C-alpha positions in Angstrom: -115.8 15.6 30.6 -115.9 12.0 31.6 -118.3 10.6 34.2 -115.3 10.2 36.5 -114.3 13.8 35.9 -117.8 15.1 36.7 -117.8 13.1 39.9 -114.4 14.3 40.9 -115.5 17.9 40.2 -118.6 17.3 42.4 -116.5 16.0 45.2 -113.8 18.7 45.1 -116.1 21.7 44.5 -119.3 20.9 46.2 -119.9 17.7 48.0 -116.7 16.1 49.6 -119.1 14.6 52.2 -120.5 12.2 49.5 -117.4 10.1 49.9 -116.6 10.9 53.5 -113.9 13.6 52.7 -113.3 16.9 54.3 -111.3 19.6 52.3 -108.8 21.6 54.2 -109.4 25.4 54.4 -107.7 25.9 51.1 -109.7 23.2 49.3 -106.9 20.6 49.3 -107.3 16.9 50.0 -104.5 14.3 50.1 -104.4 12.3 46.9 -104.1 9.0 48.8 -107.1 9.9 50.9 -109.1 10.8 47.8 -108.2 7.6 46.1 -109.3 5.5 49.2 -112.6 7.4 49.4 -113.3 6.9 45.7 -112.6 3.2 46.0 -114.8 2.8 49.1 -117.6 4.6 47.2 -117.3 2.1 44.3 -115.6 4.7 41.9 -112.0 3.6 42.4 -109.2 4.6 40.2 -105.4 4.4 40.4 -103.1 7.3 41.0 -102.1 7.2 37.3 -105.7 7.2 36.2 -106.4 10.2 38.4 -103.3 12.1 37.0 -104.3 11.3 33.5 -107.9 12.6 34.1 -106.4 15.8 35.6 -104.0 16.3 32.6 -106.7 15.5 30.0 -109.3 18.0 31.5 -109.7 20.6 28.8 -110.7 23.3 31.3 -107.9 22.4 33.8 -110.5 22.2 36.6 -108.1 20.5 39.0 -104.8 21.5 40.6 -102.3 18.9 41.8 -99.7 20.3 44.3 -96.1 20.4 43.1 -95.1 17.4 45.2 -98.1 15.4 43.8 -99.5 14.7 47.3 -102.6 16.9 47.3 -105.3 17.9 44.9 -108.1 20.5 44.7 -110.5 22.1 42.3 -108.9 25.2 40.7 -112.1 27.2 41.2 -115.9 26.8 41.1 -116.5 25.9 44.7 -119.8 26.2 46.5 -118.2 25.0 49.8 -116.3 27.4 51.9 -112.6 27.4 50.9 -109.9 30.0 50.6 -107.8 29.4 47.5 -105.4 32.0 48.7 -105.3 33.8 45.4 -103.7 37.2 45.3 -105.6 40.2 43.9 -104.6 40.8 40.3 -105.1 43.7 37.9 -107.5 42.4 35.2 -107.4 43.1 31.4 -109.6 45.9 30.2 -112.4 43.5 29.2 -113.4 40.1 30.4 -116.3 38.0 29.2 -119.2 36.0 30.7 -121.3 33.5 28.9 -124.9 33.0 29.9 -128.2 32.0 28.4 -130.5 34.5 26.7 -133.3 33.8 29.3 -131.1 35.2 32.1 -130.5 38.7 30.6 -133.3 40.6 32.3 -132.2 39.5 35.7 -128.5 40.1 34.9 -129.0 43.6 33.6 -131.2 44.3 36.7 -129.0 42.8 39.4 -125.6 42.3 37.8 -123.7 39.0 37.8 -123.9 37.3 41.1 -122.1 34.1 42.2 -125.4 32.3 42.7 -124.4 28.9 44.2 -120.7 29.5 43.8 -118.3 31.5 45.9 -117.5 34.0 43.1 -118.5 35.1 39.6 -116.5 33.3 36.9 -115.2 35.3 33.9 -113.3 34.3 30.8 -110.4 36.0 29.1 -111.8 35.4 25.6 -115.3 35.4 24.1 -115.0 31.9 22.6 -114.6 30.4 26.0 -117.4 32.4 27.4 -119.7 31.3 24.6 -118.9 27.7 25.4 -119.8 28.3 29.0 -123.0 30.0 28.0 -124.0 27.2 25.7 -124.3 24.8 28.7 -127.3 26.9 29.9 -129.3 27.4 26.7 -128.9 29.7 23.7 -125.5 31.3 24.5 -125.0 35.1 24.9 -121.6 36.6 25.6 -121.4 39.6 27.8 -118.5 42.0 28.1 -117.3 43.0 31.6 -115.5 46.3 32.0 -113.0 44.7 34.3 -110.4 47.4 34.4 -113.1 50.0 35.1 -114.4 47.8 37.8 -111.0 47.4 39.3 -110.5 51.2 39.2 -113.8 51.5 41.1 -112.5 49.2 43.9 -113.5 45.7 42.9 -110.9 43.0 43.3 -110.1 40.4 40.7 -108.3 37.1 41.1 -107.1 34.5 38.6 -107.4 30.8 39.4 -104.7 28.3 38.5 -106.6 27.4 35.3 -106.8 31.0 34.1 -110.5 31.7 35.0 -111.0 35.2 36.4 -112.9 35.6 39.6 -114.6 38.5 41.3 -117.4 38.8 43.9 -120.0 40.5 41.8 -120.3 42.4 38.6 -122.6 45.4 38.9 -124.9 46.0 35.8 -123.2 49.2 34.8 -120.1 47.3 33.9 -121.9 44.9 31.5 -122.4 45.1 27.7 -122.9 42.7 24.8 -119.9 41.2 23.0 -119.7 41.3 19.3 -118.4 37.9 18.2 -116.2 37.5 15.2 -115.9 34.3 13.1 -113.0 33.3 15.3 -115.2 33.3 18.4 -117.8 31.0 17.0 
């Protein structure tokens, strides 16, 4: 992701105050207000540049409203927002990428949202491996998502396809066996 993309992610997920913005309760901010705030902070860009950045983001981290007037992060917030996602029945298995050094804590406490609002899960092991690689030697865990759902845990799917849940208890975790296609 570009430097501008990382900064936009920081603003829309964690620190809108850095440029004097306030997100609405659902995480949206008017595009024009965002562009003004970015310009005033010395990181200006045009509307076209912003839309190109959003379109080019490989993880689709940002959502632009259908009318093009508002923008928000698709998921990953540490600030209090309600994305108004509806509960969804997950597939039987989801995946979580992490670093090997985190395994003892994970298998003791489960997956916790840490600084985020919810735990992020991937639909495929290759994506999870990429996420885990950002934190050290990647390990891919399986999550018995359908079993969790049957036990009363809710799942949501963000606009970019990332699966979200509040916690993953350790009894629903296992190790993924990666094929050549997942590497």
